[in-house]
Phi, psi and omega in degrees: 000115186268144176286137173298134186305130176237163176303140183298152183297336183272350181292152176286160177302319181298322178296317181293321178297317179298319179297319180290325175297323177296320178294321178298319179293323177296323177295317179299320179297334178269006179085015180252122178280116181289355177228072187286178179275181182295163180217145177292126179238091188283346186225168173233166177298328179296322178297315180298315181295318181299324183277333191230007183302326183268357181276132175273179185299319181296318180295320180292327179286321181287323182243079186299129184283168170296165173284130177258140176249118184234152173220147179177188181272137178284113184254345176208149184204123178209153184236152176215091182067242182262020178229143179230141177247126176235145175251121178259136178243120174242197185294341181263346180140203184251149174210139181281143174242127181258116186244116178250143184300320183285351178265320184263345180098155184299315185295314180295322181291325179296326181292343178298338178295340181265003181272137177235162173299135182100343177296155175261127186223163178240141177224144176225135179169177182273164177279142178205173173239140179281179179300331179275000177089008182279130176297130186214170170253124176272104192286135166252353176210135176211124182213153178282136176252324182206126182276129175269115180279326181262126182288151172291151179294143181284323181236092187268322185292152175124150183297332182295343181258008191298318180290323177297323178300314180292321185287321180249063185300331179300324178283320177306313180293323183293324188253346183242097181301330181292334177288318175303316181297322179300318181281336170295319178296320178300315179297320178295324178299313183293318178298316180295323179297312179300317181299318181299313182288321179299320180299334184258018173082014176281142179257124177282132183227172176230132180239167188297145170269324178271121182244144167294151187309323182284351180259354189279064180233200180100356179196163174269092184199159179264124184275162168278148182244145177214185184216133175264117188291314186298321180266357185048054189233124173287135182226163176231146175283144187296143174255353177192162176257002192303306190292326176288323179294322178291331172300324179290327174298317176303321183284356176104001172277093197286340176223114182226155171211154175223130178247117183187182184281140175239148185232123179225131184275076186227178181292166180246126172211192187291347179246357186229134171227142185301331172240133184210173186245133175227165163241132171244133179225145185228138182227119177292146176071011178254167176239171178297333176295320177299320182288333174298314179296319179296319182295316176304312182294316181298307186291322178294322177292319178297321178302316180294316183292321186275318185252344182086006182211155176275339177252117191238131178288139174213113174050050175089354179244160174251122181255123179264113184270004182298129176292157358274156178265147178294152179246138183235126180273118178300308184297316182293316183293324179289320177298319179293322179302319183265001176068037179239169183267096171060202184295324179300316179294322180293325180294337182270352182290129173285161181303324180300323179291319177300318185279349184301331182269355181264113183249013179231159184292319186298312176301323180294322178296318179295327182295333182296341179268359181272094186263008179212164178300319179299318179294326178290323177298315179297320178298314182295320180295312181298323185282317191248330189256319181305319178295345183261004178299153184302140180265344184265354181217145167294157180226146170260123173264127184235182176061059178274143175291151182294330184296335181254015184222069189291350181244004184264154181286134177294137180288134182297320185278341180209093187293351175279349179243166178236162177276087188216153169216155166237141177259134179239143173205142180062026179081014180216154177289133177243343181207151177222128185211157174197162166289125190287145173286121179238010175271110186297327181287321176297318179296322176302314182297321181287325174298320178297320178298324177292321177297320177295321177297320178297322179294333177278358178108007179282104184284350180259003180291151182278150174282169177274109183264095184294324180293327178293321175300317179299321177298314179297327180295338174282349177099112173249129180296161172308131190216147171239142181222157184212145170244130183237128183279113181292317184297319181288324173298319177298321176302314183295321186273355177240006181055046182260130182284334185235145176297335179294337179288344183241008172248123187302316182229078180291155179290131181228162173297155178303143181285138176295149184294320185284145173079020181288000000 
């Protein structure tokens, strides 16, 4: 079985493009538009497989199927005399098309010489099996819909192509079915999330992306800056939806959520992209304990819906999302790490004692920003304990110091801590939640502390949001709120090592001119 002649592997991309342009021109000379109009495509490869996967050749011959109409990208093409085999790939997968000259006619068969790998084509015919038993479509019609001038890469898989995959996601999706599946899972995750919250009476809302500088809060992050010309107004892209959503709680929308893009002017690594997707949801009259139970239920249900199992593989480990999840006390674990008695003992530790366990430069540099005992506790936990969290189960980290939680409610029984948790899975934070601070005077004091931190050079400190204080002065009911990272959940449910694998078009450095 001979391969239909294709441009040689040694030809340059430019040579192959020129050859394909010549074929397109030859089609035009024959009265065939290589970029035709739309066509009715009543079926997919998935429909054909679902109906006939269990039928053998005899059954298909005895019970001739209806004609199926399929369209997709030509992923394989080979000829054997007066018969040609093409593989079409659509949104459901690949299916072979068997094209015989006496079935499609001389003129249509002659046009196959102008078909290349990567072209978009349409086929119509009944289901059958070839001599090798492969389910196929026996075409009575086959035509080109769109000519691909640039060839698909011959060797796409491999780490050496990883940046090209992100930069040319359209090609990545075209040639790697597992990438398509990853984004289908992401879409299923988002649909399931909305369904879960809608079922519980949460109202989906939309809040501003462009914030005035004094409104750009809700998280410890550095915002992007822009300018509105008509109003001559400096603006910042939102780093969180929190403060606007809590304004809605004040207004009487007792359960709200927003699913959308967040923008943070931060570094890029396998867990961080400057723009990413979160859902934040707020519930009046609830506590962070209520949201822990809700989070366990939500994530375990999403795992089942998206992957089909409660135990999901991730980077060599199996993570069991079945509730309940273990809880880890930040304050207690850090006190145990240093061998002291609780918060009182930690407050007495000199800086030299804190640094005694840090044997690398990067942790020591981070410690210089820890200007309070609470900040030192958070630093120690992140540096020494967080990497040791269980890999087989998600974990809730609780007992956060107030200094690192400027929007969380102070704990009644221990005012140095707040009612807050973060959820971790697969070695990364996936959620952050707390019982919300609704005391306007307490919130004022914490905003002032953030302003002081900014004056010391903390570029991630929050601004003083006077309108938010005014909203709290109108009275906000006891409320619990949570932010859940969609991209990181997608990583977990698709076994993706990098956040770039689950963002269709991640931010990249500008492409070099050569070799495009």
